[in-house]
TORPA-160481 format. One record per residue: x, y, z of N, C-alpha, C, O in turn. Coordinates in Angstrom, 1 decimal. Layout:
N
{{X, Y, Z}, {X, Y, Z}, {X, Y, Z}, {X, Y, Z}},
...
This chain:
178
{{1.1, 39.1, -33.5}, {1.0, 38.0, -34.4}, {0.8, 36.7, -33.6}, {-0.3, 36.1, -33.5}},
{{2.0, 36.2, -33.1}, {1.9, 34.9, -32.4}, {1.6, 35.2, -30.9}, {1.9, 36.2, -30.3}},
{{1.1, 34.2, -30.3}, {0.8, 34.2, -28.9}, {1.9, 33.5, -28.1}, {2.1, 32.3, -28.3}},
{{2.6, 34.3, -27.3}, {3.8, 33.7, -26.6}, {3.3, 32.7, -25.5}, {4.2, 31.9, -25.0}},
{{2.0, 32.7, -25.1}, {1.6, 31.7, -24.1}, {1.2, 30.4, -24.7}, {1.0, 29.4, -23.9}},
{{1.2, 30.2, -26.0}, {0.8, 29.0, -26.6}, {2.0, 28.0, -26.5}, {3.1, 28.4, -26.9}},
{{1.8, 26.8, -26.0}, {2.8, 25.8, -25.9}, {2.7, 24.9, -27.0}, {1.8, 24.1, -27.1}},
{{3.7, 24.9, -27.9}, {3.7, 24.0, -29.1}, {4.5, 22.8, -28.7}, {5.6, 22.9, -28.2}},
{{3.8, 21.6, -28.8}, {4.4, 20.4, -28.3}, {4.8, 19.5, -29.5}, {4.1, 19.5, -30.5}},
{{5.8, 18.7, -29.4}, {6.2, 17.7, -30.4}, {5.8, 16.3, -29.9}, {5.5, 16.2, -28.7}},
{{6.0, 15.4, -30.8}, {5.7, 14.0, -30.4}, {6.6, 13.5, -29.3}, {6.2, 12.7, -28.5}},
{{7.8, 14.1, -29.2}, {8.8, 13.7, -28.2}, {8.5, 14.3, -26.8}, {9.2, 14.0, -25.8}},
{{7.5, 15.2, -26.7}, {7.3, 15.9, -25.5}, {6.9, 14.9, -24.4}, {6.1, 14.0, -24.6}},
{{7.4, 15.1, -23.2}, {7.1, 14.2, -22.1}, {6.3, 15.0, -21.0}, {6.0, 14.5, -19.9}},
{{5.9, 16.3, -21.4}, {5.2, 17.1, -20.5}, {3.7, 16.6, -20.3}, {3.0, 16.5, -21.3}},
{{3.3, 16.2, -19.1}, {2.0, 15.6, -18.9}, {0.9, 16.5, -19.3}, {-0.1, 16.0, -20.0}},
{{1.0, 17.8, -19.1}, {-0.1, 18.7, -19.5}, {-0.2, 18.7, -21.0}, {-1.3, 18.8, -21.6}},
{{0.9, 18.6, -21.8}, {0.9, 18.5, -23.2}, {0.1, 17.3, -23.7}, {-0.7, 17.4, -24.6}},
{{0.4, 16.2, -23.0}, {-0.3, 14.9, -23.4}, {-1.8, 15.1, -23.2}, {-2.6, 14.7, -24.1}},
{{-2.2, 15.6, -22.1}, {-3.6, 15.8, -21.8}, {-4.3, 16.7, -22.8}, {-5.4, 16.5, -23.2}},
{{-3.6, 17.8, -23.1}, {-4.2, 18.8, -24.0}, {-4.4, 18.3, -25.4}, {-5.3, 18.7, -26.1}},
{{-3.5, 17.4, -25.8}, {-3.5, 16.9, -27.2}, {-4.4, 15.7, -27.3}, {-4.5, 15.1, -28.4}},
{{-5.1, 15.3, -26.3}, {-6.1, 14.2, -26.4}, {-5.4, 12.8, -26.5}, {-6.0, 11.9, -27.1}},
{{-4.2, 12.7, -26.0}, {-3.4, 11.5, -26.2}, {-3.3, 10.7, -24.9}, {-2.4, 10.0, -24.6}},
{{-4.3, 11.0, -24.0}, {-4.3, 10.4, -22.7}, {-4.6, 8.9, -22.8}, {-5.5, 8.5, -23.5}},
{{-3.9, 8.1, -22.0}, {-4.2, 6.7, -21.9}, {-4.4, 6.4, -20.4}, {-3.5, 6.6, -19.6}},
{{-5.6, 6.0, -20.0}, {-6.0, 5.8, -18.6}, {-5.9, 4.3, -18.2}, {-6.4, 3.4, -18.9}},
{{-5.3, 4.1, -17.1}, {-5.2, 2.7, -16.5}, {-6.1, 2.6, -15.3}, {-6.0, 3.5, -14.4}},
{{-7.0, 1.7, -15.3}, {-7.8, 1.5, -14.0}, {-6.9, 0.8, -13.1}, {-6.5, -0.4, -13.3}},
{{-6.5, 1.5, -12.0}, {-5.4, 1.0, -11.1}, {-5.9, 0.2, -9.9}, {-5.3, 0.3, -8.9}},
{{-7.0, -0.5, -10.1}, {-7.6, -1.3, -9.0}, {-8.6, -2.2, -9.5}, {-9.1, -2.1, -10.6}},
{{-9.0, -3.2, -8.7}, {-10.2, -4.0, -8.9}, {-10.9, -4.3, -7.6}, {-10.4, -3.7, -6.6}},
{{-11.9, -5.1, -7.6}, {-12.7, -5.2, -6.3}, {-11.9, -5.9, -5.2}, {-12.3, -5.7, -4.0}},
{{-10.9, -6.6, -5.5}, {-10.1, -7.3, -4.5}, {-8.8, -6.6, -4.1}, {-8.1, -7.0, -3.2}},
{{-8.5, -5.5, -4.7}, {-7.2, -4.8, -4.5}, {-6.9, -4.4, -3.0}, {-5.8, -4.4, -2.6}},
{{-7.9, -4.1, -2.3}, {-7.7, -3.7, -0.9}, {-7.1, -4.8, 0.0}, {-6.6, -4.6, 1.0}},
{{-7.1, -6.0, -0.5}, {-6.5, -7.2, 0.2}, {-5.0, -7.3, 0.0}, {-4.3, -8.1, 0.6}},
{{-4.4, -6.4, -0.8}, {-3.0, -6.6, -1.2}, {-2.1, -5.3, -0.9}, {-1.3, -5.0, -1.7}},
{{-2.3, -4.7, 0.2}, {-1.4, -3.6, 0.6}, {-1.3, -2.7, -0.6}, {-0.2, -2.4, -1.1}},
{{-2.5, -2.2, -1.1}, {-2.6, -1.7, -2.5}, {-1.7, -0.4, -2.7}, {-1.1, -0.3, -3.8}},
{{-1.7, 0.6, -1.9}, {-0.9, 1.8, -2.2}, {0.5, 1.4, -2.4}, {1.2, 1.9, -3.3}},
{{1.1, 0.6, -1.5}, {2.5, 0.2, -1.6}, {2.7, -0.7, -2.8}, {3.7, -0.5, -3.5}},
{{1.8, -1.6, -3.1}, {1.9, -2.5, -4.3}, {1.9, -1.6, -5.6}, {2.7, -1.8, -6.4}},
{{1.0, -0.7, -5.7}, {0.9, 0.1, -6.9}, {2.1, 1.0, -7.0}, {2.5, 1.3, -8.2}},
{{2.6, 1.5, -5.9}, {3.8, 2.4, -6.0}, {4.9, 1.7, -6.7}, {5.7, 2.3, -7.5}},
{{5.1, 0.5, -6.4}, {6.2, -0.3, -7.0}, {6.0, -0.5, -8.5}, {7.0, -0.7, -9.2}},
{{4.8, -0.4, -9.0}, {4.5, -0.6, -10.4}, {4.5, 0.7, -11.2}, {4.4, 0.6, -12.4}},
{{4.7, 1.8, -10.6}, {4.6, 3.1, -11.3}, {5.6, 3.2, -12.4}, {5.3, 3.6, -13.5}},
{{6.9, 2.9, -12.2}, {7.8, 3.0, -13.4}, {7.4, 2.1, -14.6}, {7.5, 2.6, -15.7}},
{{6.8, 1.0, -14.4}, {6.3, 0.1, -15.5}, {5.1, 0.7, -16.1}, {4.9, 0.7, -17.3}},
{{4.2, 1.3, -15.3}, {3.0, 2.0, -15.8}, {3.4, 3.1, -16.7}, {2.8, 3.2, -17.8}},
{{4.3, 3.9, -16.3}, {4.8, 5.1, -17.1}, {5.4, 4.6, -18.4}, {5.2, 5.1, -19.5}},
{{6.3, 3.6, -18.3}, {7.0, 3.0, -19.4}, {6.0, 2.4, -20.4}, {6.3, 2.5, -21.6}},
{{4.9, 1.9, -20.0}, {3.9, 1.3, -20.9}, {3.1, 2.4, -21.6}, {2.3, 2.0, -22.5}},
{{3.3, 3.6, -21.2}, {2.6, 4.7, -21.9}, {1.3, 5.3, -21.3}, {0.7, 6.1, -21.8}},
{{1.0, 4.8, -20.1}, {-0.2, 5.3, -19.4}, {0.1, 6.7, -18.9}, {1.2, 7.0, -18.4}},
{{-0.8, 7.6, -19.1}, {-0.7, 9.0, -18.7}, {-1.5, 9.3, -17.4}, {-1.2, 10.3, -16.7}},
{{-2.4, 8.4, -17.1}, {-3.3, 8.6, -15.9}, {-3.6, 7.3, -15.3}, {-3.7, 6.2, -16.0}},
{{-3.7, 7.3, -14.0}, {-4.2, 6.1, -13.2}, {-5.4, 6.4, -12.4}, {-5.4, 7.4, -11.6}},
{{-6.4, 5.6, -12.6}, {-7.7, 5.8, -11.9}, {-7.5, 5.0, -10.6}, {-7.4, 3.7, -10.6}},
{{-7.6, 5.7, -9.5}, {-7.4, 5.0, -8.1}, {-8.7, 4.8, -7.5}, {-9.7, 5.5, -7.7}},
{{-8.8, 3.8, -6.6}, {-10.1, 3.5, -5.9}, {-10.4, 4.6, -4.9}, {-9.5, 5.5, -4.6}},
{{-11.6, 4.6, -4.3}, {-11.9, 5.7, -3.3}, {-10.9, 5.6, -2.2}, {-10.8, 4.6, -1.5}},
{{-10.2, 6.7, -1.9}, {-9.2, 6.8, -0.9}, {-9.6, 7.0, 0.5}, {-8.8, 7.0, 1.4}},
{{-10.9, 7.3, 0.7}, {-11.4, 7.7, 2.1}, {-11.8, 6.6, 2.9}, {-12.1, 5.5, 2.5}},
{{-11.9, 6.8, 4.2}, {-12.4, 5.9, 5.2}, {-13.8, 5.4, 4.8}, {-14.6, 6.2, 4.4}},
{{-14.0, 4.1, 4.8}, {-15.2, 3.5, 4.4}, {-15.6, 2.3, 5.2}, {-14.8, 1.6, 5.8}},
{{-16.9, 2.1, 5.3}, {-17.5, 1.0, 6.0}, {-17.2, -0.3, 5.3}, {-17.0, -1.4, 5.9}},
{{-17.1, -0.3, 3.9}, {-16.7, -1.4, 3.1}, {-15.3, -1.3, 2.7}, {-14.8, -0.2, 2.4}},
{{-14.5, -2.3, 2.7}, {-13.1, -2.2, 2.3}, {-12.8, -1.8, 0.9}, {-11.8, -1.2, 0.6}},
{{-13.8, -1.9, 0.0}, {-13.6, -1.5, -1.4}, {-13.7, 0.0, -1.5}, {-13.3, 0.6, -2.5}},
{{-14.3, 0.7, -0.5}, {-14.3, 2.1, -0.5}, {-15.6, 2.8, -0.9}, {-15.7, 4.0, -0.9}},
{{-16.6, 2.0, -1.2}, {-17.8, 2.5, -1.8}, {-19.0, 2.8, -0.8}, {-20.1, 3.1, -1.2}},
{{-18.7, 2.6, 0.5}, {-19.6, 3.0, 1.6}, {-18.8, 4.0, 2.5}, {-18.5, 3.6, 3.6}},
{{-18.6, 5.2, 2.0}, {-17.7, 6.1, 2.8}, {-18.4, 6.6, 4.1}, {-19.6, 6.6, 4.2}},
{{-17.6, 7.0, 5.0}, {-18.1, 7.5, 6.3}, {-17.4, 8.9, 6.5}, {-18.0, 9.9, 6.5}},
{{-16.1, 8.8, 6.8}, {-15.3, 10.0, 7.1}, {-14.5, 10.4, 5.8}, {-13.5, 9.8, 5.5}},
{{-15.0, 11.4, 5.1}, {-14.4, 11.8, 3.8}, {-13.1, 12.5, 4.0}, {-12.4, 12.7, 3.0}},
{{-12.8, 12.9, 5.2}, {-11.5, 13.6, 5.5}, {-10.4, 12.6, 5.9}, {-9.2, 13.0, 6.0}},
{{-10.7, 11.4, 6.2}, {-9.7, 10.4, 6.6}, {-9.2, 9.7, 5.3}, {-10.0, 9.0, 4.7}},
{{-8.0, 9.7, 5.0}, {-7.4, 9.0, 3.9}, {-6.7, 7.7, 4.3}, {-5.9, 7.2, 3.6}},
{{-7.1, 7.2, 5.5}, {-6.7, 5.9, 5.9}, {-7.8, 5.0, 5.5}, {-8.9, 5.1, 6.0}},
{{-7.5, 4.0, 4.6}, {-8.5, 3.1, 4.1}, {-7.9, 1.7, 4.1}, {-6.8, 1.5, 4.5}},
{{-8.7, 0.8, 3.6}, {-8.3, -0.6, 3.4}, {-7.2, -0.7, 2.4}, {-6.5, -1.8, 2.4}},
{{-7.0, 0.3, 1.6}, {-5.9, 0.3, 0.6}, {-4.6, 0.6, 1.2}, {-3.5, 0.4, 0.6}},
{{-4.6, 1.3, 2.3}, {-3.3, 1.7, 3.0}, {-3.5, 3.0, 3.7}, {-4.6, 3.6, 3.7}},
{{-2.4, 3.4, 4.4}, {-2.5, 4.6, 5.1}, {-2.4, 5.9, 4.3}, {-2.0, 5.8, 3.1}},
{{-2.7, 7.0, 4.9}, {-2.5, 8.3, 4.2}, {-1.1, 8.5, 3.7}, {-0.9, 9.1, 2.7}},
{{-0.1, 8.1, 4.6}, {1.3, 8.3, 4.2}, {1.6, 7.4, 3.0}, {2.4, 7.9, 2.1}},
{{1.1, 6.2, 2.9}, {1.4, 5.4, 1.8}, {0.7, 6.0, 0.5}, {1.3, 5.9, -0.6}},
{{-0.4, 6.5, 0.6}, {-1.1, 7.2, -0.5}, {-0.3, 8.3, -1.0}, {-0.1, 8.5, -2.2}},
{{0.2, 9.2, 0.0}, {1.0, 10.3, -0.4}, {2.3, 9.9, -1.1}, {2.7, 10.5, -2.1}},
{{2.9, 8.8, -0.7}, {4.1, 8.2, -1.3}, {3.8, 7.8, -2.8}, {4.5, 8.0, -3.7}},
{{2.6, 7.1, -2.9}, {2.2, 6.7, -4.3}, {2.0, 7.9, -5.2}, {2.5, 8.0, -6.3}},
{{1.3, 8.9, -4.7}, {1.0, 10.2, -5.5}, {2.3, 10.9, -5.9}, {2.4, 11.4, -7.0}},
{{3.3, 10.9, -4.9}, {4.6, 11.5, -5.2}, {5.3, 10.7, -6.4}, {5.9, 11.3, -7.2}},
{{5.2, 9.4, -6.3}, {5.9, 8.6, -7.3}, {5.2, 8.8, -8.7}, {5.9, 8.9, -9.7}},
{{3.9, 8.8, -8.7}, {3.2, 9.1, -9.9}, {3.6, 10.4, -10.5}, {3.8, 10.5, -11.7}},
{{3.6, 11.4, -9.7}, {4.1, 12.8, -10.1}, {5.5, 12.7, -10.7}, {5.7, 13.3, -11.7}},
{{6.3, 12.0, -10.0}, {7.7, 11.9, -10.5}, {7.8, 11.3, -11.9}, {8.7, 11.7, -12.7}},
{{6.9, 10.4, -12.2}, {6.9, 9.7, -13.5}, {5.9, 10.4, -14.4}, {5.6, 9.8, -15.5}},
{{5.4, 11.5, -14.0}, {4.5, 12.3, -14.9}, {3.2, 11.5, -15.3}, {2.7, 11.6, -16.4}},
{{2.7, 10.8, -14.3}, {1.4, 10.0, -14.5}, {0.4, 10.7, -13.6}, {0.7, 10.8, -12.4}},
{{-0.7, 11.1, -14.1}, {-1.7, 11.8, -13.4}, {-2.5, 10.8, -12.6}, {-2.9, 9.8, -13.1}},
{{-2.8, 11.1, -11.3}, {-3.7, 10.3, -10.5}, {-5.1, 10.9, -10.5}, {-5.3, 12.1, -10.5}},
{{-6.1, 10.0, -10.6}, {-7.5, 10.3, -10.6}, {-8.1, 9.5, -9.6}, {-8.1, 8.2, -9.6}},
{{-8.8, 10.1, -8.6}, {-9.5, 9.3, -7.5}, {-10.9, 9.1, -7.9}, {-11.6, 10.0, -8.4}},
{{-11.4, 7.9, -7.6}, {-12.8, 7.6, -7.6}, {-13.4, 8.1, -6.3}, {-13.0, 7.5, -5.2}},
{{-14.3, 9.1, -6.3}, {-14.8, 9.6, -5.0}, {-16.3, 9.3, -5.0}, {-17.0, 9.2, -6.0}},
{{-16.8, 9.0, -3.8}, {-18.2, 8.7, -3.6}, {-18.8, 9.8, -2.7}, {-18.5, 9.9, -1.5}},
{{-19.7, 10.6, -3.3}, {-20.3, 11.7, -2.5}, {-21.8, 11.6, -2.6}, {-22.5, 12.5, -2.1}},
{{-22.4, 10.6, -3.2}, {-23.9, 10.5, -3.3}, {-24.5, 9.8, -2.1}, {-25.7, 9.9, -1.9}},
{{-23.7, 9.0, -1.4}, {-24.3, 8.4, -0.2}, {-23.1, 8.3, 0.8}, {-22.0, 8.3, 0.5}},
{{-23.5, 8.1, 2.1}, {-22.6, 8.1, 3.2}, {-23.1, 7.3, 4.4}, {-24.3, 7.5, 4.7}},
{{-22.3, 6.5, 5.0}, {-22.7, 5.7, 6.2}, {-22.6, 6.6, 7.4}, {-21.6, 7.3, 7.6}},
{{-23.7, 6.7, 8.2}, {-23.7, 7.5, 9.4}, {-22.9, 6.9, 10.6}, {-22.6, 5.7, 10.5}},
{{-22.6, 7.7, 11.6}, {-21.9, 7.2, 12.8}, {-22.9, 7.0, 13.9}, {-22.6, 6.2, 14.9}},
{{-24.1, 7.6, 13.9}, {-25.0, 7.6, 15.0}, {-26.4, 7.4, 14.4}, {-26.8, 7.9, 13.3}},
{{-27.2, 6.7, 15.2}, {-28.6, 6.5, 14.8}, {-29.4, 7.8, 15.1}, {-29.2, 8.5, 16.1}},
{{-30.2, 8.2, 14.1}, {-31.0, 9.4, 14.3}, {-32.4, 9.1, 13.9}, {-33.0, 8.1, 14.3}},
{{-33.0, 10.0, 13.2}, {-34.4, 9.9, 12.8}, {-34.8, 8.5, 12.3}, {-34.1, 8.0, 11.4}},
{{-35.8, 7.9, 12.8}, {-36.3, 6.6, 12.4}, {-35.4, 5.4, 12.8}, {-35.5, 4.3, 12.3}},
{{-34.4, 5.7, 13.7}, {-33.5, 4.6, 14.2}, {-32.5, 4.2, 13.1}, {-31.9, 3.2, 13.2}},
{{-32.2, 5.1, 12.1}, {-31.3, 4.8, 11.1}, {-30.0, 5.5, 11.3}, {-29.9, 6.5, 12.0}},
{{-28.9, 5.0, 10.8}, {-27.6, 5.6, 10.9}, {-27.5, 6.7, 9.8}, {-26.9, 6.6, 8.8}},
{{-28.1, 7.9, 10.2}, {-28.2, 9.0, 9.3}, {-27.7, 10.3, 9.9}, {-28.1, 11.4, 9.5}},
{{-26.9, 10.1, 10.9}, {-26.2, 11.3, 11.6}, {-24.7, 11.0, 11.5}, {-24.3, 9.9, 11.4}},
{{-24.0, 12.1, 11.4}, {-22.5, 12.0, 11.2}, {-21.8, 12.7, 12.4}, {-21.0, 13.6, 12.1}},
{{-22.1, 12.2, 13.6}, {-21.5, 12.9, 14.8}, {-20.1, 12.4, 15.0}, {-19.8, 11.2, 14.7}},
{{-19.2, 13.3, 15.5}, {-17.9, 12.9, 15.9}, {-16.9, 12.8, 14.8}, {-15.7, 12.5, 15.0}},
{{-17.2, 13.2, 13.6}, {-16.3, 13.2, 12.5}, {-16.5, 14.5, 11.7}, {-17.5, 15.2, 11.8}},
{{-15.5, 14.9, 10.9}, {-15.7, 16.0, 10.0}, {-16.9, 15.9, 9.1}, {-17.2, 14.7, 8.8}},
{{-17.5, 16.9, 8.8}, {-18.8, 17.0, 8.1}, {-19.8, 16.3, 9.0}, {-20.5, 15.4, 8.6}},
{{-19.9, 16.8, 10.2}, {-20.8, 16.3, 11.2}, {-22.3, 16.7, 10.9}, {-22.8, 17.5, 11.7}},
{{-22.8, 16.2, 9.9}, {-24.2, 16.6, 9.5}, {-25.2, 15.8, 10.3}, {-24.9, 14.8, 10.9}},
{{-26.4, 16.4, 10.3}, {-27.5, 15.7, 11.0}, {-28.4, 15.1, 9.9}, {-28.0, 15.1, 8.7}},
{{-29.6, 14.7, 10.3}, {-30.5, 14.0, 9.4}, {-31.0, 14.9, 8.2}, {-31.5, 14.3, 7.2}},
{{-30.8, 16.2, 8.3}, {-31.2, 17.0, 7.2}, {-30.3, 16.9, 6.0}, {-30.7, 17.4, 4.9}},
{{-29.2, 16.3, 6.1}, {-28.3, 16.1, 5.0}, {-28.7, 14.8, 4.2}, {-28.1, 14.5, 3.2}},
{{-29.6, 14.0, 4.7}, {-30.0, 12.8, 4.1}, {-31.4, 12.9, 3.5}, {-32.3, 13.5, 4.1}},
{{-31.6, 12.4, 2.3}, {-32.9, 12.5, 1.6}, {-34.0, 11.8, 2.4}, {-33.7, 10.8, 3.1}},
{{-35.2, 12.3, 2.3}, {-36.3, 11.8, 3.1}, {-36.7, 10.4, 2.7}, {-37.2, 9.7, 3.5}},
{{-36.4, 10.0, 1.5}, {-36.8, 8.7, 1.0}, {-35.7, 7.6, 1.4}, {-35.9, 6.4, 1.2}},
{{-34.7, 8.0, 2.1}, {-33.7, 7.1, 2.6}, {-33.5, 7.2, 4.1}, {-32.4, 6.9, 4.6}},
{{-34.5, 7.7, 4.8}, {-34.5, 7.8, 6.2}, {-34.1, 9.1, 6.9}, {-33.9, 9.2, 8.1}},
{{-33.9, 10.1, 6.1}, {-33.5, 11.4, 6.6}, {-34.6, 12.4, 6.7}, {-35.8, 12.1, 6.4}},
{{-34.2, 13.7, 7.0}, {-35.2, 14.7, 7.1}, {-35.0, 15.8, 6.0}, {-35.6, 16.9, 6.0}},
{{-34.2, 15.4, 5.0}, {-33.9, 16.3, 3.8}, {-35.0, 16.2, 2.8}, {-36.1, 15.7, 3.1}},
{{-34.8, 16.7, 1.6}, {-35.7, 16.7, 0.5}, {-35.8, 15.3, -0.1}, {-34.9, 14.5, 0.2}},
{{-36.8, 15.0, -0.9}, {-36.8, 13.8, -1.6}, {-35.6, 13.7, -2.6}, {-35.1, 14.7, -3.1}},
{{-35.2, 12.5, -2.9}, {-34.1, 12.3, -3.8}, {-34.5, 12.7, -5.2}, {-35.7, 12.6, -5.6}},
{{-33.6, 13.2, -5.9}, {-33.8, 13.6, -7.3}, {-33.3, 12.6, -8.3}, {-33.4, 12.8, -9.5}},
{{-32.8, 11.5, -7.8}, {-32.2, 10.4, -8.7}, {-32.5, 9.1, -8.1}, {-33.3, 8.9, -7.2}},
{{-31.8, 8.1, -8.6}, {-31.9, 6.7, -8.1}, {-31.4, 6.6, -6.7}, {-30.4, 7.3, -6.3}},
{{-32.0, 5.8, -5.9}, {-31.5, 5.6, -4.5}, {-30.6, 4.3, -4.4}, {-30.9, 3.4, -5.2}},
{{-29.6, 4.4, -3.6}, {-28.8, 3.2, -3.3}, {-29.3, 2.7, -2.0}, {-29.0, 3.1, -0.9}},
{{-30.2, 1.7, -2.1}, {-30.9, 1.1, -0.9}, {-30.0, 0.6, 0.1}, {-29.0, 0.0, -0.1}},
{{-30.4, 0.9, 1.4}, {-29.7, 0.4, 2.6}, {-28.6, 1.4, 3.0}, {-28.0, 1.2, 4.1}},
{{-28.4, 2.5, 2.3}, {-27.4, 3.5, 2.6}, {-28.0, 4.8, 2.5}, {-28.7, 5.1, 1.5}},
{{-27.8, 5.7, 3.5}, {-28.4, 7.0, 3.4}, {-27.9, 7.8, 2.2}, {-26.6, 8.0, 2.1}},
{{-28.8, 8.3, 1.4}, {-28.4, 9.1, 0.2}, {-28.3, 10.6, 0.7}, {-29.1, 11.0, 1.5}},
{{-27.3, 11.2, 0.3}, {-27.0, 12.6, 0.6}, {-27.9, 13.5, -0.2}, {-28.1, 13.4, -1.4}},
{{-28.5, 14.5, 0.5}, {-29.4, 15.5, -0.2}, {-28.5, 16.6, -0.7}, {-28.3, 17.6, 0.1}},
{{-28.1, 16.6, -1.9}, {-27.3, 17.6, -2.5}, {-28.1, 18.9, -2.9}, {-27.5, 19.8, -3.4}},
{{-29.4, 18.9, -2.7}, {-30.1, 20.1, -2.9}, {-29.9, 21.1, -1.7}, {-30.3, 22.2, -1.8}},
{{-29.4, 20.6, -0.6}, {-29.1, 21.4, 0.6}, {-27.8, 22.3, 0.3}, {-26.8, 21.7, 0.0}},
{{-27.9, 23.5, 0.6}, {-26.8, 24.4, 0.4}, {-25.6, 24.0, 1.2}, {-24.5, 24.0, 0.7}},
{{-25.8, 23.7, 2.5}, {-24.7, 23.4, 3.3}, {-24.0, 22.1, 2.9}, {-22.7, 22.0, 3.0}},
{{-24.7, 21.1, 2.3}, {-24.1, 19.9, 1.8}, {-23.2, 20.3, 0.6}, {-22.0, 19.8, 0.5}},
{{-23.7, 21.0, -0.4}, {-22.9, 21.4, -1.5}, {-21.6, 22.2, -1.1}, {-20.5, 21.9, -1.6}},
{{-21.8, 23.1, -0.2}, {-20.6, 23.9, 0.3}, {-19.6, 23.0, 1.0}, {-18.4, 23.1, 0.7}},
{{-20.0, 22.1, 1.8}, {-19.1, 21.2, 2.5}, {-18.4, 20.2, 1.5}, {-17.2, 20.0, 1.7}},
{{-19.1, 19.7, 0.5}, {-18.5, 18.8, -0.4}, {-17.5, 19.5, -1.2}, {-16.4, 18.9, -1.5}},
{{-17.7, 20.7, -1.6}, {-16.7, 21.5, -2.4}, {-15.5, 21.6, -1.5}, {-14.4, 21.5, -2.1}},
{{-15.6, 21.9, -0.2}, {-14.4, 22.0, 0.6}, {-13.6, 20.7, 0.6}, {-12.4, 20.7, 0.6}},
{{-14.3, 19.5, 0.6}, {-13.6, 18.2, 0.7}, {-12.8, 18.0, -0.6}, {-11.6, 17.7, -0.5}},
{{-13.4, 18.2, -1.7}, {-12.7, 17.9, -3.0}, {-11.7, 19.0, -3.4}, {-10.9, 18.7, -4.3}},
{{-11.8, 20.1, -2.8}, {-10.8, 21.2, -3.2}, {-9.7, 21.0, -2.3}, {-8.7, 21.8, -2.4}},
């Protein structure tokens, strides 16, 4: 008759999964363009109790990876969580505090373009030597200075667009986000 795996939740439930399943999520954008200037991971960690008390169930965090721009939108090393927002240790402390208060963290990630470390084909920074995901020019679309396929979408000019039609790119990106 009844399914013992079904979790029946009441209004008083504080279980984060229950909130998300019931469509009662309230998302807070936890950054702005200037946040990197303010020791952001530490600053935001101090605000977590108030964020939870205000009823937010999720916080949208800025791109946490190493980036050429302090805002995080020109990523380089996707495996380095030391950014202009703070160190990897401070990020982990923030995530732990969010978990403690049952607020879900959501990261803004940038995987459609990436700044290279080394000049390659055409004299452009379209190689990723010396860092994890050490791709060559074949990972970059041909219309943005690489040796990959043409872009299938809009280009972000001035930055090498990643060729997601390449199997090795898709495989590597899945490893990063998982």
